[in-house]
C-alpha positions in Angstrom: -33.5 -183.7 -47.6 -34.4 -181.4 -50.5 -33.5 -178.3 -48.4 -30.1 -179.9 -47.6 -29.5 -180.6 -51.3 -30.4 -177.0 -52.1 -27.9 -175.6 -49.7 -25.2 -178.0 -50.9 -25.9 -177.2 -54.6 -25.8 -173.5 -53.9 -22.6 -173.5 -52.0 -20.9 -176.1 -54.2 -20.9 -173.4 -56.9 -19.9 -170.5 -54.6 -16.7 -170.8 -52.6 -16.6 -167.4 -51.1 -20.3 -167.4 -50.2 -20.2 -170.8 -49.5 -17.9 -173.7 -55.7 -15.3 -175.4 -55.9 -14.3 -176.6 -54.3 -14.0 -176.5 -41.5 -14.5 -179.1 -39.1 -17.9 -178.8 -37.5 -18.0 -177.9 -33.8 -20.7 -178.1 -31.2 -22.3 -174.9 -32.3 -26.0 -175.2 -33.0 -27.2 -175.0 -36.6 -28.4 -171.6 -37.7 -32.1 -171.6 -38.9 -33.0 -171.0 -42.5 -34.2 -167.5 -42.7 -35.8 -165.2 -45.3 -33.3 -162.4 -45.6 -32.7 -159.5 -47.8 -29.6 -159.2 -49.9 -30.4 -156.1 -51.8 -27.7 -154.4 -53.7 -26.7 -151.9 -51.0 -23.6 -150.1 -52.5 -23.4 -147.3 -49.9 -21.0 -147.1 -47.0 -22.6 -147.8 -43.6 -22.8 -145.0 -41.1 -20.8 -144.8 -37.9 -18.7 -147.9 -38.6 -15.2 -147.9 -37.0 -12.9 -149.6 -39.6 -9.8 -149.0 -37.5 -7.7 -152.1 -37.5 -9.4 -153.7 -40.5 -6.6 -155.4 -42.4 -8.9 -155.9 -45.4 -8.9 -152.1 -46.0 -5.3 -151.4 -45.0 -3.5 -150.0 -48.1 -0.1 -150.7 -46.6 -1.0 -154.3 -46.1 -2.2 -154.5 -49.7 1.0 -153.1 -50.9 2.9 -155.6 -48.7 0.9 -158.5 -49.9 0.7 -157.6 -53.6 3.6 -159.9 -54.5 2.2 -162.7 -52.3 -1.1 -162.6 -54.1 0.6 -162.6 -57.4 2.7 -165.6 -56.3 -0.3 -167.5 -55.0 -2.1 -167.4 -58.4 1.1 -168.2 -60.2 1.4 -171.3 -58.1 4.6 -170.1 -56.3 3.1 -171.4 -53.1 6.2 -171.2 -50.9 6.9 -167.6 -51.7 3.3 -166.6 -51.1 3.0 -168.5 -47.9 6.2 -167.1 -46.5 4.6 -163.6 -46.6 1.3 -164.9 -45.3 3.1 -166.5 -42.3 4.9 -163.2 -41.8 1.5 -161.5 -41.5 0.4 -164.2 -39.1 3.3 -163.5 -36.8 2.2 -159.9 -36.5 -1.5 -160.6 -36.4 -1.8 -164.0 -34.7 -5.5 -163.5 -33.7 -6.8 -162.1 -36.9 -8.6 -164.3 -39.5 -6.9 -162.9 -42.6 -3.5 -164.7 -42.5 -5.1 -168.0 -41.8 -7.7 -167.5 -44.5 -4.9 -166.6 -47.0 -2.9 -169.7 -46.0 -6.1 -171.7 -46.5 -6.7 -170.1 -49.9 -3.2 -171.0 -50.9 -3.9 -174.6 -49.8 -7.1 -174.6 -51.8 -5.2 -173.8 -55.0 -3.1 -176.8 -54.4 -6.2 -178.9 -54.4 -8.1 -177.2 -57.3 -5.9 -178.2 -60.2 -6.7 -181.9 -59.5 -10.4 -181.1 -59.9 -10.6 -181.3 -56.1 -9.7 -185.0 -56.3 -6.5 -184.9 -54.2 -7.1 -185.3 -50.5 -3.5 -184.9 -49.3 -4.1 -181.2 -48.3 -7.6 -181.6 -46.7 -6.5 -181.6 -43.1 -4.3 -178.5 -43.3 -6.9 -176.7 -45.4 -9.7 -177.4 -42.8 -7.3 -176.4 -40.0 -6.5 -173.0 -41.6 -10.2 -172.3 -42.3 -11.3 -173.4 -38.8 -8.7 -171.1 -37.3 -9.9 -168.2 -39.5 -13.5 -169.0 -38.3 -12.4 -169.0 -34.7 -10.6 -165.7 -34.9 -13.4 -164.2 -37.0 -16.1 -165.2 -34.5 -14.0 -163.7 -31.7 -13.9 -160.4 -33.6 -17.6 -160.5 -34.3 -18.6 -161.3 -30.8 -16.6 -158.2 -29.6 -18.2 -156.0 -32.2 -21.2 -157.0 -34.3 -20.5 -154.1 -36.7 -17.2 -155.6 -37.6 -18.0 -156.4 -41.2 -14.5 -157.4 -41.9 -15.0 -160.3 -39.5 -18.3 -161.1 -41.4 -16.4 -161.2 -44.7 -13.9 -163.7 -43.5 -16.5 -165.8 -41.7 -18.6 -166.0 -44.9 -15.6 -166.7 -47.0 -14.1 -169.4 -44.6 -17.4 -171.1 -44.0 -18.0 -171.0 -47.8 -14.8 -172.7 -48.7 -15.4 -175.2 -45.8 -18.8 -176.0 -47.3 -17.4 -176.5 -50.8 -14.8 -179.0 -49.8 -17.1 -180.9 -47.5 -19.6 -181.1 -50.3 -16.9 -182.4 -52.6 -16.1 -185.0 -50.0 -19.8 -185.8 -49.7 -20.1 -184.9 -46.1 -23.5 -183.3 -46.6 -24.2 -182.6 -42.9 -21.0 -180.4 -42.5 -21.5 -178.9 -45.9 -25.0 -177.9 -45.1 -24.1 -176.4 -41.6 -21.3 -174.4 -43.1 -23.4 -173.2 -46.0 -26.1 -171.8 -43.7 -23.5 -170.0 -41.6 -21.8 -168.6 -44.7 -25.1 -167.2 -45.9 -25.8 -165.7 -42.5 -22.5 -163.8 -42.4 -22.9 -162.8 -46.0 -26.2 -161.2 -45.1 -24.5 -159.3 -42.3 -21.5 -158.2 -44.4 -23.7 -156.7 -47.2 -23.9 -153.5 -45.2 -20.3 -152.8 -46.0 -20.6 -153.1 -49.8 -19.8 -149.4 -50.2 -16.6 -149.7 -48.2 -14.8 -152.0 -50.7 -15.5 -154.2 -53.7 -14.2 -157.1 -51.7 -17.6 -157.2 -49.9 -19.5 -157.4 -53.1 -17.9 -160.7 -54.2 -20.0 -163.1 -52.2 -23.2 -161.2 -53.0 -22.4 -161.2 -56.8 -22.0 -165.0 -56.8 -25.1 -165.5 -54.8 -27.2 -163.2 -57.0 -26.1 -165.1 -60.1 -26.2 -168.7 -58.9 -29.5 -168.4 -56.9 -31.2 -167.8 -60.2 -29.0 -170.3 -62.1 -29.9 -173.1 -59.8 -33.6 -172.4 -60.0 -33.4 -172.3 -63.8 -31.4 -175.6 -64.0 -33.0 -177.6 -61.2 -36.7 -177.0 -61.6 -37.6 -179.4 -58.7 -35.7 -177.1 -56.3 -37.6 -173.9 -57.3 -40.0 -174.2 -54.3 -37.1 -174.6 -52.0 -35.4 -171.6 -53.3 -38.1 -169.5 -51.7 -36.1 -170.0 -48.5 -33.3 -168.0 -50.0 -33.1 -164.3 -50.9 -34.1 -163.5 -54.5 -31.2 -163.4 -56.9 -30.6 -161.4 -60.0 -28.3 -162.9 -62.7 -27.6 -159.7 -64.6 -26.9 -157.8 -61.4 -24.7 -160.6 -60.2 -22.6 -160.5 -63.4 -22.4 -156.7 -63.1 -21.2 -157.0 -59.5 -18.7 -159.7 -60.5 -17.2 -157.6 -63.2 -16.9 -154.7 -60.7 -15.0 -157.0 -58.2 -12.9 -158.5 -61.0 -11.8 -155.0 -62.1 -11.4 -153.4 -58.6 -10.9 -156.1 -56.0 -7.5 -156.8 -54.5 -8.0 -160.0 -52.5 -11.0 -161.1 -54.4 -10.2 -159.7 -57.8 -8.6 -162.9 -59.3 -11.3 -165.1 -57.7 -13.9 -162.9 -59.4 -12.1 -163.2 -62.7 -11.9 -167.0 -62.3 -15.7 -167.2 -61.8 -16.4 -164.7 -64.5 -14.5 -166.8 -67.0 -16.3 -170.0 -65.9 -19.7 -168.4 -65.9 -19.4 -166.7 -69.3 -18.1 -169.9 -70.9 -20.0 -172.7 -69.1 -23.3 -171.1 -67.8 -23.8 -168.3 -70.3 -22.4 -170.2 -73.3 -20.5 -167.1 -74.4 -16.9 -168.2 -75.0 -16.2 -165.1 -77.0 -16.8 -163.0 -73.8 -14.9 -165.4 -71.7 -11.8 -165.4 -74.0 -10.2 -162.0 -72.9 -10.6 -163.0 -69.3 -9.0 -166.4 -69.8 -6.2 -164.9 -71.9 -5.5 -162.3 -69.2 -5.4 -165.0 -66.5 -3.2 -167.4 -68.5 -0.7 -164.7 -69.6 -0.6 -162.9 -66.3 -0.1 -166.2 -64.4 1.7 -168.4 -66.9 2.6 -171.0 -64.3 -1.0 -171.6 -63.2 -1.9 -175.0 -64.8 -5.6 -174.5 -64.2 -5.7 -171.1 -66.0 -3.5 -172.4 -68.8 -5.6 -175.5 -69.6 -8.9 -173.5 -69.5 -7.3 -171.0 -71.9 -6.1 -173.8 -74.2 -9.7 -175.3 -74.1 -11.2 -171.9 -75.2 -8.6 -171.5 -77.9 -9.4 -175.0 -79.2 -13.1 -174.4 -79.2 -12.8 -171.0 -80.8 -10.4 -172.3 -83.5 -7.4 -170.4 -82.3 -5.2 -173.3 -83.1 -1.7 -171.7 -83.0 -2.3 -170.4 -79.5 -3.9 -173.7 -78.4 -0.8 -175.5 -79.7 1.6 -173.1 -78.0 -0.2 -173.3 -74.7 -0.6 -177.1 -74.8 3.1 -177.6 -75.5 3.9 -175.3 -72.6 1.6 -177.3 -70.3 3.4 -180.5 -71.2 6.8 -179.0 -70.8 5.9 -177.8 -67.3 4.3 -181.1 -66.4 7.4 -183.0 -67.4 9.4 -180.6 -65.2 7.2 -181.5 -62.3 6.1 -177.9 -61.7 3.4 -177.4 -58.9 -0.1 -177.4 -60.1 0.6 -179.3 -63.4 -1.3 -182.5 -62.9 -2.6 -185.4 -65.1 -5.8 -183.4 -65.8 -3.8 -180.7 -67.5 -1.9 -183.3 -69.3 -5.1 -184.9 -70.6 -6.2 -181.6 -72.0 -2.9 -180.8 -73.7 -2.2 -184.2 -75.2 -5.8 -184.4 -76.7 -5.5 -181.0 -78.3 -2.1 -181.8 -79.7 -3.4 -185.2 -81.0 -6.2 -183.5 -82.8 -3.9 -180.9 -84.3 -1.5 -183.6 -85.5 -4.4 -185.5 -87.0 -6.4 -182.8 -88.7 -3.9 -179.9 -89.2 -0.6 -181.5 -89.7 -1.8 -184.9 -91.1 0.7 -186.8 -89.0 -1.1 -189.9 -87.9 1.9 -191.3 -86.0 2.2 -188.3 -83.7 -1.6 -188.0 -83.4 -1.8 -191.6 -82.1 1.0 -191.0 -79.6 -0.7 -187.9 -78.2 -4.2 -189.6 -78.0 -2.7 -192.6 -76.3 -1.0 -190.4 -73.7 -4.3 -188.5 -73.2 -6.0 -191.8 -72.5 -3.3 -192.8 -70.0 -3.7 -189.4 -68.2 -7.5 -189.9 -68.1 -7.2 -193.4 -66.7 -4.7 -192.2 -64.0 -7.4 -189.9 -62.6 -10.3 -192.3 -63.2 -12.0 -189.8 -65.6 -13.1 -192.3 -68.3 -16.8 -191.7 -68.5 -16.8 -189.3 -71.4 -15.0 -186.2 -72.7 -11.5 -186.4 -74.0 -11.3 -190.1 -73.1 -14.1 -190.9 -75.6 -12.9 -188.3 -78.2 -9.4 -189.8 -78.1 -10.7 -193.3 -78.6 -13.0 -192.1 -81.4 -10.2 -190.4 -83.3 -7.9 -193.4 -82.8 -10.6 -195.6 -84.2 -10.9 -193.4 -87.3 -7.1 -193.4 -87.8 -7.1 -197.2 -87.4 -9.9 -197.6 -89.9 -8.1 -195.4 -92.4 -4.9 -197.5 -92.0 -7.0 -200.7 -92.6 -6.2 -201.8 -89.0 -9.5 -203.5 -88.3 -8.5 -205.0 -85.0 -7.6 -201.7 -83.4 -10.5 -199.9 -85.0 -13.0 -202.3 -83.5 -11.2 -202.1 -80.1 -11.4 -198.3 -80.0 -14.9 -198.1 -81.3 -16.0 -200.6 -78.7 -14.8 -198.2 -76.0 -16.7 -195.3 -77.7 -19.9 -197.3 -77.8 -19.5 -198.2 -74.2 -18.7 -194.8 -72.9 -20.2 -192.2 -75.2 -23.6 -190.6 -74.7 -26.2 -192.7 -76.5 -27.5 -189.7 -78.3 -24.1 -188.5 -79.6 -22.7 -188.8 -83.1 -19.8 -190.7 -81.6 -22.0 -193.4 -80.2 -24.0 -193.7 -83.5 -20.8 -194.0 -85.6 -19.3 -196.5 -83.3 -22.4 -198.6 -83.2 -22.7 -198.6 -87.0 -19.1 -199.5 -87.5 -19.2 -202.4 -85.0 -22.4 -203.7 -86.5 -20.9 -203.6 -90.0 -17.7 -205.3 -88.9 -19.2 -207.9 -86.6 -17.3 -211.1 -86.8 
């Protein structure tokens, strides 16, 4: 059971190697192996790369617009080109993987809560796996096939883990790691091959550091190297074509969330939000960084843009993005513009967004109630102040200042 948890934890954070978010077949589970994932950045000898779409510059030129459209949430335009690729290469894993990746980015803005795309996502990844395994069986030096197999199994593991199907998540995780090990020999051929290894190097150490009880189990895995992983990730972010934006996405998250270095994450987030201005996920992450770093004019501009696109019903703009934007604007109305009426309106909208996605256990939901309570107290509205503080006391972390203030207020104003 601990070993299963370890696999799931590892691949829950690493989509391409197995985070973030297909159907199991009758194949037998691969055994856990001690394997070597050394940083081999040299081209393998005597490898025939003829027919590898991953390295085909003409294909990259053709798909450049499609990749841009994918990350700018112009799904229809991107998928039209991916389907064109599928018509010409119906037995290759690439078009199915790219269609699956596009589907993944329809799920991701909902914090992987939406299940409406699950079936088509798993179908695309399963077809990519079937085609990849056919290529690998024909030539076990086909590292392109290994890349797509590791990637497809990794995404499969991520979504199965999100859906708490631990058996399928574990099986796919082990297979993703196995093909990642095989594909490492092609690191020198393209930065695309480094992406999975970069994430593995980083998160293998991160998991051991943050889950001490799993450290003995991590002996089953190759030894990671956080700094090397970050270095490799930056390399892929700068030079990868298909994996470049995924690398930037993880680099932004790692620098801000795991490394606690929002200053370093900021230029990556700014690039992503400005290059892909219709990507709701990138925009809300950028708005969050601007808010936390005190860049309030930019936070306000981005938040208003998010709400305007959400009101227009643009793809990828969900209640979660609305929850972010309305909270930031509420805070700015309260503390920067001293407009309590507008602040209350934004906070209440943030609460509605949070309740619509059942995200009421902390975060903006608590902060919005806390600030509404303070406004009510200032306006001598005891009834509402008590009501809002009661929510804070119920939902806030017991060690937080929000909980302490709410508890003291309610004790003082007990009927």
